[in-house]
N, C-alpha and C positions, 0 to 999 in steps of 0.2 A: 573953678569948681568943677568936681566932675560929671559929665552928662549922667542924667538917670534912666537907669537901661529900661526899654520897651517892654512892658509886659502885657500879655492876653488873659484877663481875669478870670476865673472859672468859677468862684466861692468868693462873697464877701458880705461882712459883717461891722454894723456900725456900733460901735462902746466907748464912751465917755471922752467923745469926739475922735477918735481914732477910727480909721476903716481896716480892717483886717481880712486876713482870708489866704486862697492859695489862688495862685496865678502860673502860668507859664512864661519861662524864660529862654529864648533858644529852645524851644520843645520841649525844655526838664519843667520838672513841676518845682517852684520854692514857695515860700510861707512870704507874704509882704505885711508889711504896717505903710499906712500914710496917715498922717495928724499935721499939725500945726508946729509941733515943739515935742521932738521924741528923743532929745538930749538925756532925760533921766534914765531912759532905757538903755541907751548909747554906754553910758556912765555905768550903770549896773552889769550889763553884759561883758565889760573888760573886768572888772572887778573879780567876777564867778567862774568865770570862762577856764583859770587854771585850775579850779577845784572842783567843778562838775562836768559831766562830758552834755554838751550843749551844742545844738545845730550852729555850722558855721554862719558867720556873718557877711555875706557876700557883698554888700552892697549897704553904704550909710551916708544920710545926710542928716540937717534937723529935721526934716518933715517927709523923709521915707528910709525903709530899712527893709533889707530882702535877707531872708537866712535861706539856706540850703531846705529843702523838703525831707521831712523824715516821716515814712508812713508811721509809725508805731504812736506818734505824738496825734495823729488824726484818730487811729482805730485802735489803740491797745497803751490807753494808759492806765493808772490804780483804778479808775473810775470802772471802766470796761471789764478790768479783774474781779473786783468788787460785787459788781453789777450786772455783766452778763458773760461770766464764765470764760472771759478771754484769758489765755495762758500768761504765767508770770515767770520771774527769775527772782523772787523776791531778795534772795541773799545778795543780788546785786545792785537792788534800790536801796537796801539797808546800808551795802558796803560806800555806796554813793552817798547816802546820805551821813555817814559818820564822818567821812575824810576829811568834812571843814571843820571839824573839831580839831585839827591841830594849828587850828587860827585863833582859837578859846582865847580870851583876854577879857580886862574890865573894862566896861566903857559907860559915859555918863547917857544916861537915855536920853537926854534931847540930842545926841546924836548918833542916835540910829533911826535905820528905816522904818521898821515897822511900828515906830512908837505912834505914828499917824494913823495907828488899826486902833489902838488902845488908847494912850492919853488924848491923842486926837478927836476923840469921837467921845469924850464925857461930855460934851453939850447934850448929845442924844439922851444919854439917863436924867439929866436934868430937864429935859423936857419931858419925859415921862412920870417924872418925881412931879411936874408941873400940871400934868393933862392928863394923867389916866388914875384911877382908882386902884389905890392898892393896898393890902395888906399894910399896919405900921410895920409888922417884923420886915417884909420886904423891903420900904421905905428904905429901913433904917440899913440894911444889906445895900441899897444902892447907893446912898449917902457914904458907905463905907467903901464902896470901889471907887467912887468919883474923889474920894480922900487921897487914898491908896494910890492911882494911879497919877495924879495930878503932884504927889510927893515927888522932889527930888531926888533921885536914886543910880546908882551906880549896878551894872547887871552885868553878867557875863555873858558873851557875846561873841558869835562866829558870824563869818563872811558866809553868807547862804543867800537863797531865793528872795527869803523875803515873805513868800505869799506860798507857801507847800500845801496846794491843796490836790485832792484828786487827780484831777484834769490838768495840773500843771508838771505831773510826774509822770513817767512812761514806766511799764511795767518792767521793764530792763534797765531801767537807773537812766534815762534820759532828761531830762529836765527845760522848763521852757519858761517865758514869762518873764523878763527881767527888771521890769520898772521900779521895784522896790528890793534889787539885790543890792548888796553889800554886807556890812555891820548891823546885824541883827539879832536882837536878845532871847536867848535860848528861852526862856518862859514863854515868851511869845511866839516861837515857833512851835513850840510845842502845844499852846493852846489852838492855834491855827489848824496844825494837822489834825489833833485831836477832834475837832468842830466839825473837820470837814469828813474825816472818814465815818463817827459816829451819829453826828445831828443834821450836818447843812447838807452836805453832798449827794444824797441819793434822794433828798425831801424837801429840806426848806430852800436849796439855791433855785432847782428846777420848777418848785410852785412858785416862787415870787419873783424869780429873775429868768424867767424862761429865752429872753432873748439872747441870754448869755450860753445856752445850748444851740447854737445853730449848727454847730458841727457835730452834737451829741443828743439830737434832736429824738431818739428811741427813748431814750429817759422819760422824754415828758408826755407819753402814752402808759407810764406805768410807774410813776415816782410814787402813788399813792400806797403802793403793794409794798414801799421801802421805809414807811412812816417808822420813824426810831420808836421804840419800846420804852415805856413809862420809866421803869428801873434798868435798861442799859443792859437789856438782854442780845445781846453783841454777837454777831454770826462769828464763826471757827476763822474764815479767813481774814477777818477784821481783827478780832481777836490775836492769834497768830502775829501779825503786823506790829501791831503797836506794843504788844510784849517783849519782842524782842530790840525793838526801839526804846522803849521805855526803862527798860532794863539795863542797856549800856548805857543810857544817861545817868541812872540811879547810882553808877558806878565812880560818876566823876562828884567829888567833895562839894567843888563851888557849887555846881548848878542842883544837888541836892541842899544847900544854904539857900539857894535865891528860893529853888520852890515851896521850901518850907516857911518863907515869908510871904510870898508872890504868887505862886501857882495859882490859886483858888480865885483870885482876882482877875487874872489873865483871863482863864478859863470860864469865867459867868462874862466879863465883858465880849467874849468873841460869841458867846451864845447871842448877847442882846444884841450884837449887831455885827454881820454888816445889814443883814437883812431888821428894817425896822419893826417893831412891834405893832405899829400904827398900821400895818399892811397885813397883818397876819389876821387868820380867820378867829373867833372866840377860841376853838380849842385847840389851834395850833400855838396862840398866846398865852394860854394857861399851861401847855406842854413847856413852852420854852421858860416861862417863870419859873417851873417844879425844878428844871434843870437848874436853873442858879441857886435854887435854894438847896437842893439836893447836894449840890456840888460846895457850894460856902459849908453846908453843915457837918460835909463827909470827906473833903479831900484840902488836908493841911500840909502834906509832903508827896513828893513822887511814889515813894512806896504805898500811900492812900490812892495815887490814881492806877498803878500797878492793881489793887487789891479792886479796883471800881472794875477795870476791863476783866481782870478775873470773875466778877462776880461774885466777891468775897464779902462786899460790903451791903 
């Protein structure tokens, strides 16, 4: 077994039984992760490294990962571009997001990594139905989401990051976080990216999961000003980015067909999780439920989602 390199910790963060952050190795900055079992991330990294621009993995074993340090993943992700006016080359980001579509194929959902974010969280919706006082129509919507997500299905899938949030993608097309990398459903990719950009990345996540923003603490002082507008009044930078990506996807027949059947359910599920409604203030709770109601009734295709982003719905 290879000897674990000695590193000098500069910053650290504890998340889901993993310690991660920045350290010095031979006087050079590196990213590190320490955990009981990091095999999922090692496996995911190997699956995506030929399709994405990712930091080089310098050292690996079951409990330790050391990556080369990339400054843009610290200070210039899509998060900084959207909220703090950092420079970006969005054409590079879009090019990077499009590249894995060369791997497009149909796969059973239970074989996909991101199914854990959707089918795997239906118990949370069952808890909402049991413990929350909801209007009958919203109860019926939640029941339908549960039914559709639990239904066995085959979906258009690509080799991807699996968790494409605004903090996992640099403004120049570099990617990080490989725990959920591998084959993932495209409808899931759309739902995660859309909610990160429009509803969660600047507001819900930093408000209710502040510990995860230890590297991006600036947002913790101003997330209130990025509270999403009720009827998706989307800032121009976010709008241009999403429209370019969604328009590309809308050209792919298989993805259009999946979106017509399933996209609204995956969008609604991502709005309802991973931040639990039980944690939210009364105002935020109602805002999240309004988004579910609005998307359910207005988004039945990729074209509809494009219209929503254009604010034509």
